[in-house]
PDB file of the backbone (N, CA, C, O) and the ligand in Angstrom, with CONECT records:
HET     ZN  A 101       1
ATOM      1  N   MET A   1     -35.000   8.519  66.166  1.00  0.00           N
ATOM      2  CA  MET A   1     -34.405   8.159  64.886  1.00  0.00           C
ATOM      3  C   MET A   1     -34.971   6.828  64.375  1.00  0.00           C
ATOM      4  O   MET A   1     -35.115   5.864  65.127  1.00  0.00           O
ATOM      5  N   ILE A   2     -35.280   6.804  63.106  1.00  0.00           N
ATOM      6  CA  ILE A   2     -35.837   5.579  62.533  1.00  0.00           C
ATOM      7  C   ILE A   2     -34.711   4.643  62.130  1.00  0.00           C
ATOM      8  O   ILE A   2     -33.751   5.026  61.462  1.00  0.00           O
ATOM      9  N   LYS A   3     -34.867   3.419  62.558  1.00  0.00           N
ATOM     10  CA  LYS A   3     -33.853   2.423  62.243  1.00  0.00           C
ATOM     11  C   LYS A   3     -34.115   1.896  60.836  1.00  0.00           C
ATOM     12  O   LYS A   3     -35.188   1.363  60.554  1.00  0.00           O
ATOM     13  N   THR A   4     -33.149   2.046  59.976  1.00  0.00           N
ATOM     14  CA  THR A   4     -33.365   1.622  58.597  1.00  0.00           C
ATOM     15  C   THR A   4     -32.728   0.275  58.288  1.00  0.00           C
ATOM     16  O   THR A   4     -33.062  -0.374  57.296  1.00  0.00           O
ATOM     17  N   THR A   5     -31.809  -0.131  59.150  1.00  0.00           N
ATOM     18  CA  THR A   5     -31.158  -1.416  58.896  1.00  0.00           C
ATOM     19  C   THR A   5     -32.122  -2.549  59.221  1.00  0.00           C
ATOM     20  O   THR A   5     -32.719  -2.589  60.297  1.00  0.00           O
ATOM     21  N   LEU A   6     -32.259  -3.443  58.293  1.00  0.00           N
ATOM     22  CA  LEU A   6     -33.130  -4.587  58.533  1.00  0.00           C
ATOM     23  C   LEU A   6     -32.374  -5.654  59.312  1.00  0.00           C
ATOM     24  O   LEU A   6     -31.260  -6.037  58.955  1.00  0.00           O
ATOM     25  N   THR A   7     -32.994  -6.117  60.370  1.00  0.00           N
ATOM     26  CA  THR A   7     -32.397  -7.238  61.079  1.00  0.00           C
ATOM     27  C   THR A   7     -33.331  -8.425  60.926  1.00  0.00           C
ATOM     28  O   THR A   7     -34.552  -8.276  60.885  1.00  0.00           O
ATOM     29  N   TYR A   8     -32.744  -9.584  60.845  1.00  0.00           N
ATOM     30  CA  TYR A   8     -33.537 -10.781  60.644  1.00  0.00           C
ATOM     31  C   TYR A   8     -33.495 -11.641  61.892  1.00  0.00           C
ATOM     32  O   TYR A   8     -32.425 -12.016  62.371  1.00  0.00           O
ATOM     33  N   ALA A   9     -34.645 -11.940  62.397  1.00  0.00           N
ATOM     34  CA  ALA A   9     -34.687 -12.824  63.560  1.00  0.00           C
ATOM     35  C   ALA A   9     -34.414 -14.244  63.106  1.00  0.00           C
ATOM     36  O   ALA A   9     -35.006 -14.731  62.142  1.00  0.00           O
ATOM     37  N   CYS A  10     -33.523 -14.886  63.803  1.00  0.00           N
ATOM     38  CA  CYS A  10     -33.189 -16.266  63.474  1.00  0.00           C
ATOM     39  C   CYS A  10     -34.407 -17.158  63.698  1.00  0.00           C
ATOM     40  O   CYS A  10     -35.106 -17.039  64.705  1.00  0.00           O
ATOM     41  N   ARG A  11     -34.645 -18.041  62.751  1.00  0.00           N
ATOM     42  CA  ARG A  11     -35.806 -18.919  62.873  1.00  0.00           C
ATOM     43  C   ARG A  11     -35.615 -19.974  63.958  1.00  0.00           C
ATOM     44  O   ARG A  11     -36.584 -20.557  64.445  1.00  0.00           O
ATOM     45  N   LYS A  12     -34.385 -20.210  64.325  1.00  0.00           N
ATOM     46  CA  LYS A  12     -34.141 -21.247  65.336  1.00  0.00           C
ATOM     47  C   LYS A  12     -34.109 -20.666  66.748  1.00  0.00           C
ATOM     48  O   LYS A  12     -34.823 -21.137  67.633  1.00  0.00           O
ATOM     49  N   CYS A  13     -33.284 -19.648  66.953  1.00  0.00           N
ATOM     50  CA  CYS A  13     -33.134 -19.133  68.317  1.00  0.00           C
ATOM     51  C   CYS A  13     -33.756 -17.744  68.472  1.00  0.00           C
ATOM     52  O   CYS A  13     -33.739 -17.175  69.564  1.00  0.00           O
ATOM     53  N   HIS A  14     -34.296 -17.205  67.398  1.00  0.00           N
ATOM     54  CA  HIS A  14     -34.974 -15.909  67.385  1.00  0.00           C
ATOM     55  C   HIS A  14     -34.062 -14.746  67.765  1.00  0.00           C
ATOM     56  O   HIS A  14     -34.530 -13.661  68.110  1.00  0.00           O
ATOM     57  N   SER A  15     -32.780 -14.985  67.699  1.00  0.00           N
ATOM     58  CA  SER A  15     -31.841 -13.903  67.932  1.00  0.00           C
ATOM     59  C   SER A  15     -31.801 -13.011  66.696  1.00  0.00           C
ATOM     60  O   SER A  15     -31.996 -13.476  65.573  1.00  0.00           O
ATOM     61  N   GLN A  16     -31.548 -11.731  66.917  1.00  0.00           N
ATOM     62  CA  GLN A  16     -31.428 -10.852  65.751  1.00  0.00           C
ATOM     63  C   GLN A  16     -29.975 -10.557  65.451  1.00  0.00           C
ATOM     64  O   GLN A  16     -29.653  -9.690  64.639  1.00  0.00           O
ATOM     65  N   ASP A  17     -29.113 -11.284  66.112  1.00  0.00           N
ATOM     66  CA  ASP A  17     -27.687 -11.119  65.901  1.00  0.00           C
ATOM     67  C   ASP A  17     -27.257 -11.940  64.691  1.00  0.00           C
ATOM     68  O   ASP A  17     -26.459 -12.871  64.801  1.00  0.00           O
ATOM     69  N   SER A  18     -27.797 -11.579  63.550  1.00  0.00           N
ATOM     70  CA  SER A  18     -27.486 -12.337  62.351  1.00  0.00           C
ATOM     71  C   SER A  18     -26.943 -11.407  61.286  1.00  0.00           C
ATOM     72  O   SER A  18     -27.113 -10.190  61.350  1.00  0.00           O
ATOM     73  N   ARG A  19     -26.300 -11.993  60.325  1.00  0.00           N
ATOM     74  CA  ARG A  19     -25.832 -11.156  59.226  1.00  0.00           C
ATOM     75  C   ARG A  19     -26.251 -11.779  57.897  1.00  0.00           C
ATOM     76  O   ARG A  19     -26.504 -12.980  57.797  1.00  0.00           O
ATOM     77  N   LYS A  20     -26.314 -10.926  56.890  1.00  0.00           N
ATOM     78  CA  LYS A  20     -26.713 -11.396  55.574  1.00  0.00           C
ATOM     79  C   LYS A  20     -25.683 -12.356  55.032  1.00  0.00           C
ATOM     80  O   LYS A  20     -24.485 -12.206  55.272  1.00  0.00           O
ATOM     81  N   ASN A  21     -26.149 -13.322  54.314  1.00  0.00           N
ATOM     82  CA  ASN A  21     -25.245 -14.349  53.819  1.00  0.00           C
ATOM     83  C   ASN A  21     -25.559 -14.652  52.358  1.00  0.00           C
ATOM     84  O   ASN A  21     -25.632 -15.811  51.951  1.00  0.00           O
ATOM     85  N   GLY A  22     -25.742 -13.601  51.586  1.00  0.00           N
ATOM     86  CA  GLY A  22     -26.010 -13.786  50.163  1.00  0.00           C
ATOM     87  C   GLY A  22     -27.437 -14.185  49.887  1.00  0.00           C
ATOM     88  O   GLY A  22     -28.290 -14.178  50.775  1.00  0.00           O
ATOM     89  N   LYS A  23     -27.680 -14.531  48.644  1.00  0.00           N
ATOM     90  CA  LYS A  23     -29.037 -14.905  48.237  1.00  0.00           C
ATOM     91  C   LYS A  23     -29.096 -16.397  47.964  1.00  0.00           C
ATOM     92  O   LYS A  23     -28.122 -17.020  47.540  1.00  0.00           O
ATOM     93  N   ASP A  24     -30.265 -16.941  48.219  1.00  0.00           N
ATOM     94  CA  ASP A  24     -30.480 -18.340  47.925  1.00  0.00           C
ATOM     95  C   ASP A  24     -30.589 -18.507  46.412  1.00  0.00           C
ATOM     96  O   ASP A  24     -31.367 -17.814  45.756  1.00  0.00           O
ATOM     97  N   ALA A  25     -29.808 -19.428  45.870  1.00  0.00           N
ATOM     98  CA  ALA A  25     -29.759 -19.595  44.417  1.00  0.00           C
ATOM     99  C   ALA A  25     -31.109 -20.023  43.845  1.00  0.00           C
ATOM    100  O   ALA A  25     -31.489 -19.618  42.746  1.00  0.00           O
ATOM    101  N   LYS A  26     -31.807 -20.827  44.587  1.00  0.00           N
ATOM    102  CA  LYS A  26     -33.061 -21.387  44.102  1.00  0.00           C
ATOM    103  C   LYS A  26     -34.197 -20.363  44.131  1.00  0.00           C
ATOM    104  O   LYS A  26     -34.864 -20.133  43.122  1.00  0.00           O
ATOM    105  N   SER A  27     -34.407 -19.753  45.301  1.00  0.00           N
ATOM    106  CA  SER A  27     -35.566 -18.867  45.464  1.00  0.00           C
ATOM    107  C   SER A  27     -35.216 -17.398  45.275  1.00  0.00           C
ATOM    108  O   SER A  27     -36.102 -16.559  45.116  1.00  0.00           O
ATOM    109  N   GLY A  28     -33.909 -17.085  45.292  1.00  0.00           N
ATOM    110  CA  GLY A  28     -33.498 -15.694  45.166  1.00  0.00           C
ATOM    111  C   GLY A  28     -33.759 -14.888  46.420  1.00  0.00           C
ATOM    112  O   GLY A  28     -33.709 -13.658  46.398  1.00  0.00           O
ATOM    113  N   LYS A  29     -34.037 -15.579  47.511  1.00  0.00           N
ATOM    114  CA  LYS A  29     -34.339 -14.886  48.754  1.00  0.00           C
ATOM    115  C   LYS A  29     -33.088 -14.649  49.584  1.00  0.00           C
ATOM    116  O   LYS A  29     -32.066 -15.320  49.436  1.00  0.00           O
ATOM    117  N   GLN A  30     -33.216 -13.671  50.458  1.00  0.00           N
ATOM    118  CA  GLN A  30     -32.098 -13.318  51.326  1.00  0.00           C
ATOM    119  C   GLN A  30     -31.778 -14.446  52.304  1.00  0.00           C
ATOM    120  O   GLN A  30     -32.659 -15.001  52.962  1.00  0.00           O
ATOM    121  N   LYS A  31     -30.501 -14.761  52.373  1.00  0.00           N
ATOM    122  CA  LYS A  31     -30.092 -15.766  53.349  1.00  0.00           C
ATOM    123  C   LYS A  31     -29.387 -15.072  54.498  1.00  0.00           C
ATOM    124  O   LYS A  31     -28.850 -13.977  54.331  1.00  0.00           O
ATOM    125  N   TYR A  32     -29.385 -15.691  55.643  1.00  0.00           N
ATOM    126  CA  TYR A  32     -28.679 -15.118  56.782  1.00  0.00           C
ATOM    127  C   TYR A  32     -27.872 -16.193  57.499  1.00  0.00           C
ATOM    128  O   TYR A  32     -28.105 -17.394  57.363  1.00  0.00           O
ATOM    129  N   HIS A  33     -26.923 -15.699  58.260  1.00  0.00           N
ATOM    130  CA  HIS A  33     -26.166 -16.587  59.137  1.00  0.00           C
ATOM    131  C   HIS A  33     -26.316 -16.059  60.544  1.00  0.00           C
ATOM    132  O   HIS A  33     -25.989 -14.903  60.814  1.00  0.00           O
ATOM    133  N   CYS A  34     -26.804 -16.889  61.440  1.00  0.00           N
ATOM    134  CA  CYS A  34     -27.028 -16.483  62.822  1.00  0.00           C
ATOM    135  C   CYS A  34     -25.750 -16.669  63.625  1.00  0.00           C
ATOM    136  O   CYS A  34     -25.151 -17.745  63.634  1.00  0.00           O
ATOM    137  N   LYS A  35     -25.343 -15.583  64.307  1.00  0.00           N
ATOM    138  CA  LYS A  35     -24.108 -15.663  65.081  1.00  0.00           C
ATOM    139  C   LYS A  35     -24.333 -16.341  66.426  1.00  0.00           C
ATOM    140  O   LYS A  35     -23.393 -16.835  67.048  1.00  0.00           O
ATOM    141  N   GLN A  36     -25.573 -16.362  66.862  1.00  0.00           N
ATOM    142  CA  GLN A  36     -25.874 -16.963  68.170  1.00  0.00           C
ATOM    143  C   GLN A  36     -25.829 -18.486  68.124  1.00  0.00           C
ATOM    144  O   GLN A  36     -25.114 -19.119  68.901  1.00  0.00           O
ATOM    145  N   CYS A  37     -26.597 -19.069  67.207  1.00  0.00           N
ATOM    146  CA  CYS A  37     -26.660 -20.537  67.181  1.00  0.00           C
ATOM    147  C   CYS A  37     -25.898 -21.102  65.985  1.00  0.00           C
ATOM    148  O   CYS A  37     -25.905 -22.309  65.740  1.00  0.00           O
ATOM    149  N   ASN A  38     -25.234 -20.196  65.237  1.00  0.00           N
ATOM    150  CA  ASN A  38     -24.387 -20.617  64.136  1.00  0.00           C
ATOM    151  C   ASN A  38     -25.147 -21.384  63.051  1.00  0.00           C
ATOM    152  O   ASN A  38     -24.604 -22.294  62.426  1.00  0.00           O
ATOM    153  N   SER A  39     -26.409 -21.004  62.838  1.00  0.00           N
ATOM    154  CA  SER A  39     -27.174 -21.696  61.810  1.00  0.00           C
ATOM    155  C   SER A  39     -27.365 -20.791  60.601  1.00  0.00           C
ATOM    156  O   SER A  39     -27.283 -19.567  60.698  1.00  0.00           O
ATOM    157  N   TYR A  40     -27.616 -21.414  59.484  1.00  0.00           N
ATOM    158  CA  TYR A  40     -27.864 -20.680  58.260  1.00  0.00           C
ATOM    159  C   TYR A  40     -29.333 -20.829  57.901  1.00  0.00           C
ATOM    160  O   TYR A  40     -29.925 -21.884  58.127  1.00  0.00           O
ATOM    161  N   GLY A  41     -29.917 -19.794  57.349  1.00  0.00           N
ATOM    162  CA  GLY A  41     -31.328 -19.906  56.997  1.00  0.00           C
ATOM    163  C   GLY A  41     -31.694 -18.903  55.932  1.00  0.00           C
ATOM    164  O   GLY A  41     -30.875 -18.081  55.521  1.00  0.00           O
ATOM    165  N   ILE A  42     -32.936 -18.979  55.489  1.00  0.00           N
ATOM    166  CA  ILE A  42     -33.463 -18.072  54.478  1.00  0.00           C
ATOM    167  C   ILE A  42     -34.524 -17.200  55.132  1.00  0.00           C
ATOM    168  O   ILE A  42     -35.332 -17.677  55.929  1.00  0.00           O
ATOM    169  N   VAL A  43     -34.512 -15.938  54.792  1.00  0.00           N
ATOM    170  CA  VAL A  43     -35.512 -15.028  55.328  1.00  0.00           C
ATOM    171  C   VAL A  43     -36.832 -15.266  54.609  1.00  0.00           C
ATOM    172  O   VAL A  43     -36.874 -15.331  53.380  1.00  0.00           O
ATOM    173  N   ASN A  44     -37.898 -15.394  55.368  1.00  0.00           N
ATOM    174  CA  ASN A  44     -39.226 -15.644  54.815  1.00  0.00           C
ATOM    175  C   ASN A  44     -39.226 -16.737  53.747  1.00  0.00           C
ATOM    176  O   ASN A  44     -39.536 -16.459  52.589  1.00  0.00           O
ATOM    177  N   PRO A  45     -38.893 -17.950  54.105  1.00  0.00           N
ATOM    178  CA  PRO A  45     -38.879 -19.014  53.100  1.00  0.00           C
ATOM    179  C   PRO A  45     -40.278 -19.273  52.542  1.00  0.00           C
ATOM    180  O   PRO A  45     -41.281 -18.981  53.192  1.00  0.00           O
ATOM    181  N   SER A  46     -40.327 -19.816  51.347  1.00  0.00           N
ATOM    182  CA  SER A  46     -41.624 -20.087  50.735  1.00  0.00           C
ATOM    183  C   SER A  46     -42.353 -21.140  51.570  1.00  0.00           C
ATOM    184  O   SER A  46     -41.731 -22.021  52.164  1.00  0.00           O
ATOM    185  N   PRO A  47     -43.672 -21.032  51.605  1.00  0.00           N
ATOM    186  CA  PRO A  47     -44.412 -22.029  52.364  1.00  0.00           C
ATOM    187  C   PRO A  47     -44.190 -23.419  51.815  1.00  0.00           C
ATOM    188  O   PRO A  47     -44.079 -23.614  50.605  1.00  0.00           O
ATOM    189  N   ARG A  48     -44.126 -24.374  52.710  1.00  0.00           N
ATOM    190  CA  ARG A  48     -43.807 -25.737  52.305  1.00  0.00           C
ATOM    191  C   ARG A  48     -44.981 -26.400  51.615  1.00  0.00           C
ATOM    192  O   ARG A  48     -44.805 -27.275  50.766  1.00  0.00           O
ATOM    193  N   TYR A  49     -46.168 -25.983  51.983  1.00  0.00           N
ATOM    194  CA  TYR A  49     -47.344 -26.641  51.431  1.00  0.00           C
ATOM    195  C   TYR A  49     -48.158 -25.658  50.599  1.00  0.00           C
ATOM    196  O   TYR A  49     -48.203 -24.466  50.902  1.00  0.00           O
ATOM    197  N   SER A  50     -48.791 -26.158  49.563  1.00  0.00           N
ATOM    198  CA  SER A  50     -49.615 -25.307  48.718  1.00  0.00           C
ATOM    199  C   SER A  50     -50.991 -25.142  49.343  1.00  0.00           C
ATOM    200  O   SER A  50     -51.360 -25.836  50.291  1.00  0.00           O
ATOM    201  N   GLN A  51     -51.726 -24.211  48.785  1.00  0.00           N
ATOM    202  CA  GLN A  51     -53.090 -23.971  49.240  1.00  0.00           C
ATOM    203  C   GLN A  51     -53.918 -25.241  49.091  1.00  0.00           C
ATOM    204  O   GLN A  51     -54.793 -25.538  49.904  1.00  0.00           O
ATOM    205  N   GLN A  52     -53.616 -25.976  48.032  1.00  0.00           N
ATOM    206  CA  GLN A  52     -54.332 -27.216  47.749  1.00  0.00           C
ATOM    207  C   GLN A  52     -54.077 -28.257  48.838  1.00  0.00           C
ATOM    208  O   GLN A  52     -54.995 -28.928  49.310  1.00  0.00           O
ATOM    209  N   ASP A  53     -52.818 -28.369  49.218  1.00  0.00           N
ATOM    210  CA  ASP A  53     -52.461 -29.295  50.294  1.00  0.00           C
ATOM    211  C   ASP A  53     -53.232 -28.958  51.554  1.00  0.00           C
ATOM    212  O   ASP A  53     -53.733 -29.833  52.260  1.00  0.00           O
ATOM    213  N   LYS A  54     -53.311 -27.662  51.812  1.00  0.00           N
ATOM    214  CA  LYS A  54     -53.961 -27.181  53.023  1.00  0.00           C
ATOM    215  C   LYS A  54     -55.444 -27.545  53.029  1.00  0.00           C
ATOM    216  O   LYS A  54     -55.969 -28.058  54.017  1.00  0.00           O
ATOM    217  N   GLN A  55     -56.109 -27.269  51.904  1.00  0.00           N
ATOM    218  CA  GLN A  55     -57.538 -27.561  51.795  1.00  0.00           C
ATOM    219  C   GLN A  55     -57.788 -29.055  52.002  1.00  0.00           C
ATOM    220  O   GLN A  55     -58.712 -29.457  52.709  1.00  0.00           O
ATOM    221  N   ARG A  56     -56.942 -29.861  51.366  1.00  0.00           N
ATOM    222  CA  ARG A  56     -57.111 -31.299  51.460  1.00  0.00           C
ATOM    223  C   ARG A  56     -56.887 -31.769  52.899  1.00  0.00           C
ATOM    224  O   ARG A  56     -57.630 -32.601  53.419  1.00  0.00           O
ATOM    225  N   ALA A  57     -55.865 -31.227  53.518  1.00  0.00           N
ATOM    226  CA  ALA A  57     -55.545 -31.622  54.887  1.00  0.00           C
ATOM    227  C   ALA A  57     -56.693 -31.272  55.832  1.00  0.00           C
ATOM    228  O   ALA A  57     -57.035 -32.048  56.724  1.00  0.00           O
ATOM    229  N   LEU A  58     -57.274 -30.106  55.628  1.00  0.00           N
ATOM    230  CA  LEU A  58     -58.371 -29.689  56.505  1.00  0.00           C
ATOM    231  C   LEU A  58     -59.597 -30.573  56.300  1.00  0.00           C
ATOM    232  O   LEU A  58     -60.322 -30.876  57.248  1.00  0.00           O
ATOM    233  N   ARG A  59     -59.820 -30.984  55.045  1.00  0.00           N
ATOM    234  CA  ARG A  59     -60.956 -31.879  54.774  1.00  0.00           C
ATOM    235  C   ARG A  59     -60.756 -33.225  55.468  1.00  0.00           C
ATOM    236  O   ARG A  59     -61.664 -33.757  56.106  1.00  0.00           O
ATOM    237  N   VAL A  60     -59.548 -33.756  55.326  1.00  0.00           N
ATOM    238  CA  VAL A  60     -59.248 -35.043  55.960  1.00  0.00           C
ATOM    239  C   VAL A  60     -59.365 -34.914  57.482  1.00  0.00           C
ATOM    240  O   VAL A  60     -59.857 -35.815  58.162  1.00  0.00           O
ATOM    241  N   TYR A  61     -58.912 -33.797  57.984  1.00  0.00           N
ATOM    242  CA  TYR A  61     -58.974 -33.581  59.426  1.00  0.00           C
ATOM    243  C   TYR A  61     -60.420 -33.579  59.920  1.00  0.00           C
ATOM    244  O   TYR A  61     -60.724 -34.125  60.980  1.00  0.00           O
ATOM    245  N   GLN A  62     -61.306 -32.959  59.139  1.00  0.00           N
ATOM    246  CA  GLN A  62     -62.715 -32.904  59.528  1.00  0.00           C
ATOM    247  C   GLN A  62     -63.331 -34.302  59.557  1.00  0.00           C
ATOM    248  O   GLN A  62     -64.200 -34.594  60.379  1.00  0.00           O
ATOM    249  N   GLU A  63     -62.867 -35.157  58.652  1.00  0.00           N
ATOM    250  CA  GLU A  63     -63.383 -36.520  58.612  1.00  0.00           C
ATOM    251  C   GLU A  63     -62.852 -37.362  59.761  1.00  0.00           C
ATOM    252  O   GLU A  63     -63.595 -38.085  60.425  1.00  0.00           O
ATOM    253  N   ARG A  64     -61.562 -37.251  59.975  1.00  0.00           N
ATOM    254  CA  ARG A  64     -60.929 -38.120  60.970  1.00  0.00           C
ATOM    255  C   ARG A  64     -60.841 -37.498  62.339  1.00  0.00           C
ATOM    256  O   ARG A  64     -60.694 -38.187  63.347  1.00  0.00           O
ATOM    257  N   ALA A  65     -60.936 -36.158  62.361  1.00  0.00           N
ATOM    258  CA  ALA A  65     -60.833 -35.421  63.619  1.00  0.00           C
ATOM    259  C   ALA A  65     -59.591 -35.819  64.414  1.00  0.00           C
ATOM    260  O   ALA A  65     -59.621 -35.929  65.640  1.00  0.00           O
ATOM    261  N   SER A  66     -58.524 -36.027  63.697  1.00  0.00           N
ATOM    262  CA  SER A  66     -57.290 -36.421  64.371  1.00  0.00           C
ATOM    263  C   SER A  66     -56.093 -35.820  63.652  1.00  0.00           C
ATOM    264  O   SER A  66     -55.881 -36.061  62.464  1.00  0.00           O
ATOM    265  N   LEU A  67     -55.327 -35.048  64.376  1.00  0.00           N
ATOM    266  CA  LEU A  67     -54.131 -34.451  63.775  1.00  0.00           C
ATOM    267  C   LEU A  67     -53.154 -35.542  63.361  1.00  0.00           C
ATOM    268  O   LEU A  67     -52.507 -35.459  62.317  1.00  0.00           O
ATOM    269  N   ARG A  68     -53.064 -36.555  64.194  1.00  0.00           N
ATOM    270  CA  ARG A  68     -52.127 -37.631  63.911  1.00  0.00           C
ATOM    271  C   ARG A  68     -52.538 -38.412  62.665  1.00  0.00           C
ATOM    272  O   ARG A  68     -51.697 -38.860  61.886  1.00  0.00           O
ATOM    273  N   GLY A  69     -53.880 -38.567  62.493  1.00  0.00           N
ATOM    274  CA  GLY A  69     -54.390 -39.269  61.322  1.00  0.00           C
ATOM    275  C   GLY A  69     -53.986 -38.565  60.046  1.00  0.00           C
ATOM    276  O   GLY A  69     -53.582 -39.200  59.072  1.00  0.00           O
ATOM    277  N   VAL A  70     -54.098 -37.251  60.056  1.00  0.00           N
ATOM    278  CA  VAL A  70     -53.743 -36.465  58.871  1.00  0.00           C
ATOM    279  C   VAL A  70     -52.236 -36.489  58.660  1.00  0.00           C
ATOM    280  O   VAL A  70     -51.747 -36.550  57.533  1.00  0.00           O
ATOM    281  N   GLU A  71     -51.527 -36.441  59.755  1.00  0.00           N
ATOM    282  CA  GLU A  71     -50.071 -36.475  59.661  1.00  0.00           C
ATOM    283  C   GLU A  71     -49.621 -37.770  58.975  1.00  0.00           C
ATOM    284  O   GLU A  71     -48.748 -37.764  58.107  1.00  0.00           O
ATOM    285  N   LEU A  72     -50.234 -38.861  59.383  1.00  0.00           N
ATOM    286  CA  LEU A  72     -49.873 -40.149  58.809  1.00  0.00           C
ATOM    287  C   LEU A  72     -50.339 -40.270  57.364  1.00  0.00           C
ATOM    288  O   LEU A  72     -49.620 -40.803  56.519  1.00  0.00           O
ATOM    289  N   ALA A  73     -51.541 -39.775  57.080  1.00  0.00           N
ATOM    290  CA  ALA A  73     -52.106 -39.934  55.748  1.00  0.00           C
ATOM    291  C   ALA A  73     -51.437 -39.018  54.726  1.00  0.00           C
ATOM    292  O   ALA A  73     -51.177 -39.437  53.598  1.00  0.00           O
ATOM    293  N   LEU A  74     -51.161 -37.789  55.104  1.00  0.00           N
ATOM    294  CA  LEU A  74     -50.686 -36.815  54.118  1.00  0.00           C
ATOM    295  C   LEU A  74     -49.247 -36.362  54.341  1.00  0.00           C
ATOM    296  O   LEU A  74     -48.674 -35.666  53.503  1.00  0.00           O
ATOM    297  N   GLY A  75     -48.672 -36.753  55.460  1.00  0.00           N
ATOM    298  CA  GLY A  75     -47.292 -36.373  55.721  1.00  0.00           C
ATOM    299  C   GLY A  75     -47.114 -34.903  56.048  1.00  0.00           C
ATOM    300  O   GLY A  75     -46.062 -34.317  55.793  1.00  0.00           O
ATOM    301  N   ILE A  76     -48.163 -34.312  56.619  1.00  0.00           N
ATOM    302  CA  ILE A  76     -48.075 -32.912  57.025  1.00  0.00           C
ATOM    303  C   ILE A  76     -47.897 -32.873  58.539  1.00  0.00           C
ATOM    304  O   ILE A  76     -48.609 -33.552  59.278  1.00  0.00           O
ATOM    305  N   SER A  77     -46.954 -32.082  58.978  1.00  0.00           N
ATOM    306  CA  SER A  77     -46.637 -32.096  60.401  1.00  0.00           C
ATOM    307  C   SER A  77     -47.807 -31.601  61.232  1.00  0.00           C
ATOM    308  O   SER A  77     -48.564 -30.726  60.813  1.00  0.00           O
ATOM    309  N   ARG A  78     -47.937 -32.175  62.409  1.00  0.00           N
ATOM    310  CA  ARG A  78     -49.044 -31.822  63.294  1.00  0.00           C
ATOM    311  C   ARG A  78     -49.034 -30.348  63.670  1.00  0.00           C
ATOM    312  O   ARG A  78     -50.076 -29.716  63.846  1.00  0.00           O
ATOM    313  N   LYS A  79     -47.831 -29.831  63.784  1.00  0.00           N
ATOM    314  CA  LYS A  79     -47.680 -28.432  64.178  1.00  0.00           C
ATOM    315  C   LYS A  79     -48.281 -27.517  63.106  1.00  0.00           C
ATOM    316  O   LYS A  79     -49.037 -26.593  63.405  1.00  0.00           O
ATOM    317  N   THR A  80     -47.921 -27.802  61.845  1.00  0.00           N
ATOM    318  CA  THR A  80     -48.448 -27.032  60.721  1.00  0.00           C
ATOM    319  C   THR A  80     -49.958 -27.164  60.667  1.00  0.00           C
ATOM    320  O   THR A  80     -50.686 -26.183  60.515  1.00  0.00           O
ATOM    321  N   LEU A  81     -50.404 -28.393  60.793  1.00  0.00           N
ATOM    322  CA  LEU A  81     -51.824 -28.670  60.708  1.00  0.00           C
ATOM    323  C   LEU A  81     -52.607 -27.968  61.803  1.00  0.00           C
ATOM    324  O   LEU A  81     -53.671 -27.398  61.561  1.00  0.00           O
ATOM    325  N   ALA A  82     -52.068 -28.018  63.002  1.00  0.00           N
ATOM    326  CA  ALA A  82     -52.744 -27.377  64.136  1.00  0.00           C
ATOM    327  C   ALA A  82     -52.904 -25.884  63.885  1.00  0.00           C
ATOM    328  O   ALA A  82     -53.916 -25.288  64.253  1.00  0.00           O
ATOM    329  N   ALA A  83     -51.902 -25.290  63.257  1.00  0.00           N
ATOM    330  CA  ALA A  83     -51.967 -23.854  62.967  1.00  0.00           C
ATOM    331  C   ALA A  83     -53.062 -23.584  61.935  1.00  0.00           C
ATOM    332  O   ALA A  83     -53.782 -22.591  62.033  1.00  0.00           O
ATOM    333  N   TRP A  84     -53.183 -24.466  60.952  1.00  0.00           N
ATOM    334  CA  TRP A  84     -54.215 -24.304  59.918  1.00  0.00           C
ATOM    335  C   TRP A  84     -55.596 -24.447  60.531  1.00  0.00           C
ATOM    336  O   TRP A  84     -56.499 -23.656  60.258  1.00  0.00           O
ATOM    337  N   VAL A  85     -55.748 -25.474  61.368  1.00  0.00           N
ATOM    338  CA  VAL A  85     -57.050 -25.735  61.984  1.00  0.00           C
ATOM    339  C   VAL A  85     -57.480 -24.538  62.812  1.00  0.00           C
ATOM    340  O   VAL A  85     -58.650 -24.155  62.807  1.00  0.00           O
ATOM    341  N   LYS A  86     -56.532 -23.953  63.520  1.00  0.00           N
ATOM    342  CA  LYS A  86     -56.806 -22.791  64.359  1.00  0.00           C
ATOM    343  C   LYS A  86     -57.318 -21.630  63.532  1.00  0.00           C
ATOM    344  O   LYS A  86     -58.246 -20.924  63.929  1.00  0.00           O
ATOM    345  N   LYS A  87     -56.692 -21.441  62.360  1.00  0.00           N
ATOM    346  CA  LYS A  87     -57.030 -20.291  61.513  1.00  0.00           C
ATOM    347  C   LYS A  87     -58.318 -20.511  60.723  1.00  0.00           C
ATOM    348  O   LYS A  87     -59.011 -19.551  60.386  1.00  0.00           O
ATOM    349  N   SER A  88     -58.641 -21.771  60.426  1.00  0.00           N
ATOM    350  CA  SER A  88     -59.818 -22.024  59.596  1.00  0.00           C
ATOM    351  C   SER A  88     -61.089 -21.861  60.436  1.00  0.00           C
ATOM    352  O   SER A  88     -61.079 -22.120  61.640  1.00  0.00           O
ATOM    353  N   PRO A  89     -62.183 -21.429  59.798  1.00  0.00           N
ATOM    354  CA  PRO A  89     -63.414 -21.177  60.541  1.00  0.00           C
ATOM    355  C   PRO A  89     -64.046 -22.462  61.092  1.00  0.00           C
ATOM    356  O   PRO A  89     -65.090 -22.407  61.742  1.00  0.00           O
TER     357      PRO A  89
HETATM  358 ZN    ZN A 101     -29.965 -18.500  65.746  1.00  0.00          ZN2+
END
């Protein structure tokens, strides 16, 4: 049998024991409430940084070759940056 009910994995604890919690007024996206860690979140939130931010961050990274340098200069988290660097050729 095909499961048709959509379950949302919690972004914090990755539990799927969550329930819908209306729509986000700003983005119109589905919100959820996680029963495991009692947190509220949005399903597939919009990316925090634009494509432009990303390009600029990667350029700065190539110059400085330091995740921390870019983090300090542009205020982009090292985690995000590391993911971009990994994906870029
Ligand atoms: Zn959770």
